C-alpha positions as CSV (number, residue, x, y, z in Angstrom):
1,X,8.3,68.2,-48.0
2,X,8.7,65.4,-45.3
3,X,5.6,66.3,-43.5
4,X,3.8,66.8,-46.7
5,X,4.7,63.1,-48.0
6,X,4.1,61.8,-44.5
7,X,0.5,62.8,-45.0
8,X,-0.2,61.4,-48.7
9,X,1.5,58.1,-48.0
10,X,-0.3,57.9,-44.4
11,X,-3.7,58.9,-46.3
12,X,-3.2,56.5,-49.1
13,X,-1.8,53.4,-46.3
14,X,-5.7,53.3,-46.2
15,X,-7.4,50.7,-48.6
16,X,-11.0,52.4,-48.2
17,X,-9.3,55.9,-49.4
18,X,-7.6,54.2,-51.8
19,X,-10.7,52.8,-53.4
20,X,-12.4,56.5,-53.3
21,X,-9.0,58.0,-54.6
22,X,-9.9,55.3,-57.9
23,X,-13.5,56.3,-58.4
24,X,-12.5,60.0,-58.4
25,X,-10.3,59.1,-61.2
26,X,-13.6,59.2,-63.2
27,X,-14.8,62.2,-62.1
28,X,-15.7,65.0,-59.7
29,X,-18.2,62.7,-57.3
30,X,-20.8,64.7,-54.7
31,X,-19.9,63.0,-50.9
32,X,-22.9,61.3,-51.1
33,X,-22.0,59.6,-54.4
34,X,-18.5,58.7,-52.7
35,X,-20.0,56.8,-49.5
36,X,-22.9,54.9,-51.5
37,X,-20.7,51.7,-52.2
38,X,-19.4,51.9,-48.6
39,X,-20.9,50.2,-45.9
40,X,-19.6,52.7,-43.2
41,X,-21.7,56.0,-42.3
42,X,-21.9,59.3,-43.9
43,X,-19.7,60.4,-41.2
44,X,-16.8,57.6,-41.4
45,X,-16.5,58.4,-45.1
46,X,-16.6,62.0,-44.3
47,X,-13.7,61.7,-41.7
48,X,-11.5,59.4,-44.8
49,X,-12.5,62.2,-47.2
50,X,-11.1,64.9,-44.9
51,X,-8.1,62.9,-44.6
52,X,-7.4,62.9,-48.4
53,X,-8.1,66.6,-48.1
54,X,-5.9,67.5,-45.4
55,X,-3.6,65.5,-47.7
56,X,-4.2,67.1,-50.3
57,X,-5.4,64.6,-52.5
58,X,-8.5,65.7,-53.2
59,X,-10.4,68.9,-53.2
60,X,-13.8,69.5,-51.3
61,X,-16.3,72.4,-52.8
62,X,-19.7,73.2,-52.0
63,X,-22.2,73.6,-55.1
64,X,-25.7,74.5,-53.7
65,X,-26.2,72.2,-50.9
66,X,-24.1,69.5,-52.5
67,X,-20.6,68.6,-51.3
68,X,-18.4,67.8,-54.4
69,X,-14.9,66.1,-54.2
70,X,-12.5,66.6,-56.9
71,X,-9.4,64.2,-57.5
72,X,-5.8,66.3,-56.9
73,X,-3.9,64.3,-59.1
74,X,-1.1,67.0,-58.8
75,X,-0.8,65.9,-55.4
76,X,0.6,62.6,-55.9
77,X,4.2,64.0,-57.6
78,X,5.9,64.5,-54.9
79,X,5.7,61.2,-53.6
80,X,6.0,59.9,-57.2
81,X,9.4,61.3,-57.7
82,X,10.2,60.5,-53.9
83,X,9.3,56.7,-55.0
84,X,11.1,57.1,-58.4
85,X,14.7,57.7,-56.7
86,X,14.1,53.8,-55.8
87,X,13.9,52.7,-59.5
88,X,16.3,54.6,-61.1
89,X,18.4,51.1,-61.6
90,X,18.7,50.1,-65.4
91,X,17.1,47.2,-65.9
92,X,19.8,44.7,-66.7
93,X,20.3,43.3,-70.5
94,X,20.8,39.8,-70.0
95,X,22.1,38.8,-73.8
96,X,24.3,42.4,-73.6
97,X,26.0,41.3,-70.2
98,X,26.5,37.7,-71.5
99,X,27.7,39.3,-74.6
100,X,30.5,40.8,-72.5
101,X,31.2,38.3,-70.2
102,X,32.1,36.1,-73.4
103,X,34.2,39.0,-74.3
104,X,36.2,39.7,-71.3
105,X,36.5,36.3,-69.7
106,X,36.1,34.2,-73.1
107,X,33.1,32.0,-71.3
108,X,30.3,30.7,-72.8
109,X,31.9,30.4,-76.3
110,X,32.9,26.8,-76.2
111,X,29.1,26.0,-74.9
112,X,28.1,27.6,-78.2
113,X,30.5,25.9,-80.7
114,X,28.7,22.7,-78.6
115,X,25.1,23.3,-79.9
């Protein structure tokens, strides 16, 4: 799993590749259409697509004489699960925390009475 995660995060580290993934959210695209908005050669775009393909984030297939790219959304699942491990803390409910402090420590009650 480590190598796969490394490949996914490495692929996502580049803004061009992230932009390509965003474009592919809409629909499958021909390689030439993917390359169109970028100011770089088709060979450079092909290298980005190869990195995304090796990471499993996209797939490429030949349809006739045209190579098409397709987003593989499940490839982000492992990375997403890994990242969620850092966000498993419950959000703090400040009102409930204040009530707890008032009940346990007797603070805040005076301030409420002063208002």
